[in-house]
C-alpha positions in Angstrom: -20.3 0.5 5.4 -20.1 -0.2 9.1 -21.0 -3.3 11.1 -23.5 -2.2 13.7 -22.7 -4.7 16.5 -19.8 -4.2 18.9 -16.8 -6.2 18.0 -13.3 -6.4 19.6 -10.0 -7.7 18.4 -8.8 -10.2 17.4 -10.9 -9.7 14.3 -10.6 -10.8 10.7 -12.7 -9.2 7.9 -12.9 -10.9 4.5 -14.7 -9.6 1.5 -14.7 -9.6 -2.3 -14.6 -6.3 -4.0 -15.3 -5.4 -7.6 -13.2 -2.6 -9.0 -15.3 -0.5 -11.5 -12.4 1.8 -12.3 -8.7 1.7 -12.7 -8.4 5.0 -10.8 -9.1 3.6 -7.2 -8.7 6.5 -4.8 -9.5 4.8 -1.5 -10.5 1.2 -0.6 -10.1 1.0 3.2 -10.8 -1.3 6.1 -11.1 0.3 9.5 -11.1 -0.8 13.2 -12.2 2.1 15.3 -14.2 3.2 18.4 -17.9 2.9 18.1 -19.4 5.8 16.1 -16.1 7.0 14.6 -16.7 5.2 11.2 -19.0 8.0 10.3 -16.1 10.5 10.7 -15.3 12.2 7.4 -11.9 11.7 6.0 -11.4 15.1 4.4 -11.4 17.0 7.7 -9.4 16.5 10.9 -8.7 12.8 11.6 -8.5 11.9 15.2 -9.4 8.9 17.3 -10.1 6.8 14.3 -8.1 3.7 15.4 -6.5 1.8 12.5 -7.3 2.3 8.8 -5.7 0.0 6.2 -6.0 1.6 2.8 -5.4 0.6 -0.8 -4.9 4.0 -2.5 -5.1 7.4 -0.9 -6.6 10.2 -3.0 -4.2 11.3 -5.7 -1.1 9.5 -4.4 -2.3 6.1 -5.3 -0.2 4.8 -2.4 -1.2 2.1 0.1 -1.0 2.8 3.8 -1.8 2.3 7.4 -3.1 5.2 9.5 -3.0 5.1 13.3 -5.5 7.6 14.6 -4.7 10.8 12.7 -1.1 9.9 11.6 0.2 7.9 8.7 2.1 5.0 10.1 3.2 3.3 6.9 3.0 4.5 3.3 3.8 2.0 0.5 4.3 3.7 -2.8 4.8 0.4 -4.6 1.6 -1.2 -3.3 -1.0 -3.1 -5.3 -3.3 -1.4 -7.8 -6.7 -2.8 -8.5 -7.5 -3.3 -12.2 -10.8 -2.3 -13.7 -13.7 -4.8 -14.1 -12.2 -7.4 -11.9 -13.1 -9.1 -8.6 -10.6 -9.2 -5.7 -10.6 -11.1 -2.5 -9.4 -9.0 0.5 -8.6 -10.0 4.0 -7.9 -7.5 6.8 -6.7 -8.7 10.2 -6.5 -6.8 13.4 -4.7 -9.1 15.8 -3.0 -7.0 18.5 -0.3 -5.9 18.2 -0.5 -6.3 14.4 -2.7 -5.1 11.5 -2.4 -6.9 8.2 -4.0 -6.5 4.7 -4.0 -9.2 2.0 -5.2 -9.0 -1.6 -5.6 -12.2 -3.5 -3.6 -14.0 -0.9 -0.6 -11.6 -1.0 0.3 -9.6 2.0 0.3 -6.0 0.9 0.4 -4.1 4.2 1.6 -5.0 7.7 1.9 -2.8 10.8 2.9 -3.6 14.3 2.0 -1.3 17.2 3.4 -2.2 20.6 1.2 0.6 22.0 -2.1 -0.9 20.7 -5.0 1.5 20.9 -7.6 0.4 23.5 -11.4 0.6 23.1 -11.7 -0.3 19.4 -15.0 -2.1 18.8 -16.4 -1.2 15.3 -15.3 -2.3 11.8 -16.1 -0.5 8.6 -15.3 -0.6 4.9 -14.7 2.6 2.9 -14.6 3.0 -0.9 -14.3 6.0 -3.1 -15.4 5.9 -5.8 -18.0 3.3 -5.0 -17.1 -0.3 -5.6 -19.3 -3.4 -5.2 -18.8 -5.6 -2.2 -19.8 -9.3 -1.8 -19.3 -12.2 0.5 -18.5 -10.1 3.5 -17.5 -12.2 6.5 -16.4 -11.0 10.0 -14.6 -13.4 12.3 -14.0 -12.7 16.0 -12.0 -15.1 18.2 -11.9 -17.5 15.2 -15.7 -17.6 14.9 -17.8 -16.2 12.1 
């Protein structure tokens, strides 16, 4: 799910997500260059900006990816329970990316060499989850 209008940091994305399985593989929020949100994640990853993920395939770890590299991996991260709604907030405020679930900070990454030219936000989910109440804030405005 990608937002079609150009957007630039600082940006805050809030949404509610319903977990329909206890085997979450990927729930991610991404800030990337325009058009890169369509890039597939099972091939070469390059130029994808910042990707904040709850779960990553079979590892069930949470993490931050910077372009094609894993920047932070948190093996003890939050797991989403089945049949429950969660409130998620992702913030991209240079030089920092943050991810909150139910008000608890679960990921944070600081990049003193912030990637320029990022102007698209996207949500990824595998398997499919339900999203509701999606809000995008730029410069403190909705």
